N, C-alpha and C positions, 0 to 999 in steps of 0.2 A: 441644532449645530452645536450648542455649547460642549458637549459631552463627544460630539464625532470630533470635530475638529483636533484635538490633542489627540484622539485614539490615531486619528489618522497621521499624525507625526510621529508618535510613539512606536508604532508598529515599525514603521520603514528603521527606525532608530536601534531597535532593537534586533532588525534582521540583518543589520550592519553589524552589530556588534556580537553575536553569534559566532560567525566564523572567525573574529579575532581572536575569542576565544577558544575557541576548536584549537587556531593554530598555535595559540600562545603556550595551550596546556599540551600539545601534543607531543613536544619536547621528552615528557615525560607519560605521558598517558593519551590512547589513541581513545579520545570520547566523541560522537558523531553530532553533529553540527544541529541534530533536531531537538538533541537532548537541552542544549542550549538555551533553543528556540523557545521548548514545552519551559522551561524553567525559569527562564525570564518574561516570558507572557505572566506565568503564575504571579512572578516577584512582583511586575507593573501591575499585573490587573487588579481588580475589586477587592481579591482575598487580602492583598498587602497593602500596597503603595496607593494603588488607586488611579495612577496616573493614566490608564487605558482602560476604557468601559465597553462594552458588548453595545455594537450598533447595528442596525439592518443593514447599512452600506457595506461595512468590513463584514460582516456577518455573510453577503453574497460574495464579496471576492473571497474568503474564506472556502465556500462552494467549489468556487472557479480552481483555487487552486487544490483541490481535493481531487476535482475532476481532471486535470492536470497530470495529477499523480498518478492516478490510476492510468490515464492516455501514455505515460512515459513507461508504467509497469508492463501494458499490454504491447508496446513497440519494442520493448527490451526482450521480448521471449524470444526463446530460440526453439526454434520447433523440434530439431533433431534430437532436444535432450528429450522429447517424450516416447520416442521411440523406444523399443524394448523394454529391457527390466527398468531403466530408472523411473518412465513415466508410468511403468503400470504401478511401482512400487511407489511412486511420488502419490498416485490416487490413493490407493489401497489403504496408504499412509493416513490420510486426509481422511477418511470415511472410518477408519478404527478410530479417529479423534473426535468426529463429529458421535460417534454411539458412544463413546466414553464421556465427552463431555456432557449431553444431552442426558445420558442414562443417569450418571452421578449425580447430577443436578435435580433430575426428576425427582430421584429417592428422597429428595429433603424438600426441594420443592416443587410438585408437580404443577402442570400446566404451562403456559406461555412464557412463566418467569425464565423455565427452565431451557427453553427453546431459546431464547435471548442468549442467557450465561450460555449454553452451551455450543452456537454459533459462534460468540465473541471469544470461546475459549478453543474452537479451533480453527482460527483465523490466522495468519502468518504475513507480516508487513513487506510484502516485495518492494515496494515503492521506497520503504526505507532504507531495504537493504540492499538494492541494486548500487546506490550512490559510494557505499560503503565497499561492496566487492568490485567497483569500479577504479576506487580511487587504490586499491589493494591488488589492483591488479589481475583480478580472478574472474572475471567476466567470463573469458573464454576459456578456461581451466576445466578439466572433468569436474572439479569439487565445486564450480563457480555454476555451469549447466546442469549439476544437480541440487543447487541451492533454487537456481531457476526455477526448476519443474516444479520441486518441493513449492518455494513461494506464488506460482502462476496458479497451481490448485487451492492453495491454502488463501488466495483471494478469489478468483474464482467461483469456488464451490461455496464459500460463505455469501457470495454475491447472488448464487440461486437459491442457496436456501433463505436469505431474506426475501428474496422474490416471491417464493413460493408461500412462506410459511408467515411471514409476517408485512408483507405487502398487502395484503386483505382479508378479510375474514371466511372467504371460502379457498381454500387451498386446490382445488379441483379446477376452478373457474382460473385462477390464478398460472396455475400449471399451463393451460391453454392460451393463454396471453403469453406465457414465455414461449411457448413455442412459435407463437406469433412473431415475436423478438427474434428468435433466432434464425428464422425463415428469413427474415429481412436481412439480418447482420449476417447471416449465411451468404445469402447473393451478394451483397456488397463484400465480401471476402471474396466469394469467387471470382466476379468482375474485376475485384484489385488483382486478382492472382491471375487472371487471362489476360491484362489488360497489355499491349507487349510496349516495349521500351519504344518511344518516340515523340511523339507532339508535347505530351507532357514534360518528358523529362528534360526536352530541349526550351521548353517555356521556364524551369526549374531552374535551368543553369543559366539561362539567357537573364534572370531575376535576381540571383543570388546577392549580388552588391548592386542594385536600383531600389529605389523606393518601391518596387511591385511586389517586391516579396513573394512571390506567387505561391511559392511551398509553404511558407508561416499561414499566407489565408487558407490555401488548403486543407491546413491541419485544422484549423478552428473551425473551417466547412465542416469536416467530415465529423470531429468533436460534436459541435453544436448539434448536428443532423441526428447522431445516433445517440446523444443524451436527450434530447428532445424527444425523441422517440421512445425513450425508456419513460420518459416522465408520462409522455400522452396515456402508454400503455398501463401505468402505473407499478411500474418496477422501479427499481433502484437506479437513481441514475449514474451509479459509479459502474451498471454492466455496460451502461453506452458509451461511458468513456472506456474501460478497459476494450472492448470490440472495435471502438475508434482507432487504439493503437495498435491494433491486431491489423486493422484494413492499412494504414497508412505504411506499416514495416514492410507488408508486400506489394505496396504502391511503389515503396522505393528499392525495391530487391534489385534490379537490374540497373540501376542509377550507377553512374562512373563514381570511385569509391570516395574520391576526391570532394565531387559534390553532394555527396550522400554523407559525409563527415561535415561538412559546413551546414548542413541543414540541421544534422543533430545535435550540432554544438549550439544552432540559434535556437531550437526548441529546448534545449536544456535552460538556455540561457533565460526564455521566458520565463519554464518551469520552475527551476531551481533558484532565477535570478529574482523573480518576483513574485509568482503567485502562491507557490508550495510554500515559502516562507511564511506567508500571510495564515494561511490556514494553520500551520504550528505553531506560529506565537498567538493566534485567537484562541485556539483551542486552549493555548496555558490561561489567555486572559478571562476565556469563559469556564474554567475549570472550579468546582465547587468546594474549595478545599475549607470553606468555614463550616461547610457542613460535616466534613470528615472530623475536623477540630472538634466540632460540638460534642460527636460521636467516639469515643474512644474506643469501643467495640470495632466499629467499622472502620477504624485506623488501623487496628490490627488485624483487620481481614485483607487488608491490601496484600504482603508480605504472603500470606497463604496464598491468595491468587496469582501471585507469580510462580510459586511453586508447582499449582495447578497447571499454569500453561506450559512449564515444562514438561510436566508430568504426561498431561492430557495431550498437547500439539508437537512437544521435542522430541520425546521419546519415539512415538510413531517414526517421528520423519527421518529417523535413522534406516528405516529399512532403505530409503533410498542415496543412500549413502553410497559413490563409488566401491565398485568391487575391490577390495584387497585394502580400502582406508585402515587407517590404523585405530587405535582406541581412542586418541586424541582427536582424531579428522572426527568421528562419528560423534564424538561429543559436543563437536564443535558445529556438525550438523545440525544436532538435535539444539542448541542453543541459539542459533540462527533462525530454525525450524520456528521457535516457539517467541520469536520477537513477533509482537503484534501490535496493532495503536489503530490505523486508518479503520478497519473494517469493525474496530471495538467501539472507535469512534458513532462510525455509521451506525451501528446495531444499537447502542444504547440510546443514541439519539430516537430511532424508531420505538425503542421501547420505554423513553418515558412520553414521546407523544400519543402512544397508544394507550398509557397508563397504567402498563406492566410494570415499568420500573420508577422507584422514588429516584429525584436529583440528587440524592444521597448513594443511592444503589449505585446507579450511573458513575458518579465519583469515583466510587471504588474499583472498579471494573478500568475505567480510564485511568485510574493512578495505576495499578496493575500494569497495565499497556504500558504505560510513562517508564516504569520502573525498569519493564521487559525491554524497552527500547536503551535505555540508560544503561544496564548490567550485560543484557545476553549478549550482543555483537562486539562488546568490548572483551568477553571471556571468551566469545567464540574465536575471534581473531587472534587473541593470546594463544590459544589452544593453537591456532592453526599455524604460527610463528611466522617469521618473515622468510620471504623465500623469492626466487630466478622467477619472473614473469615469462612463461613459455605460450607460444603459439597454440591457437585452438588446435584441438587435436579430437578426433571422433573417441568417444567413449567405447572402449574394448567390450562391455558386456553388451552395448546396442547392437551389435555389427551381426550379431547372431540373427 
């Protein structure tokens, strides 16, 4: 407990400090709050000041934070964005990214390491991008919907790849297990879609401002059930968390607008006010900076991997840019599509556990992910520029 107690105090302090730094520097440059959470975790972690150290308890809270991040990502999915051209090209772009990522690395390091690095390079941090788009008023615009489709495929696709190729020694058996999960999750989504508006919505609205908080309790029930199912089937838990978000969105689709917004604000408060910051700060705390500093060659590889993220994931993402997008807007799509971190953290953790990656190699990939979160959204939103927020409009190219 001697090491746990300071960490329990330091991490909440850093979580409070991060948005203050974001706000203080916001008048000059827009930096996502997750960047400060990661940087502060590294600064106060064992690599530098040593005021916060890894612990099982905080690590468990961090896992909950990662699950909530993917739950929110699933609940934010705009299914209309997958119709027509946008959905097709988002999926096609991701498949290109996966082929390039695995193929290039396989040429240099054939074997499982190519799969680990290739999956990491083809990911998109939708959960990290969504708050940035929300703050910029872009979630409901054609641009935001295109990014949502790119990000959803860039998170869900790697989760499937992780479950098949990294979850077990036999990909064939793992594919069957994945089908079983898909059937159960699909049944839950079907029931959520078919559930009529009525009793549940009345209970939700009746407990919004009471100690009952039925909606939030249902959120944690759905999240826990699908995460537990994914763990039971030896799949990555993030797959269950993402599916839980989709189920919850469908359950609330017919709720009163005012009630839905109140529930969303409560879920976001639990996620981004408590659990998600713990994940990002703790990721910084556990980041193996010493391994990078001890090997300058590895440190030099980090910026090269950042460029690789842009080439492997960013450029194919431009295929899903809205029709009529300018060159600046397409580049903005590319930079946001190449922003990756949570999947990279998950993939590298599996790689280290399986003995495929060293902790130093994992640090290189996570470091590249951190730099992508620091640089790419900033560049993307600068290219995008300030604009007047418009109401959601159907994507013209998706009406065909």
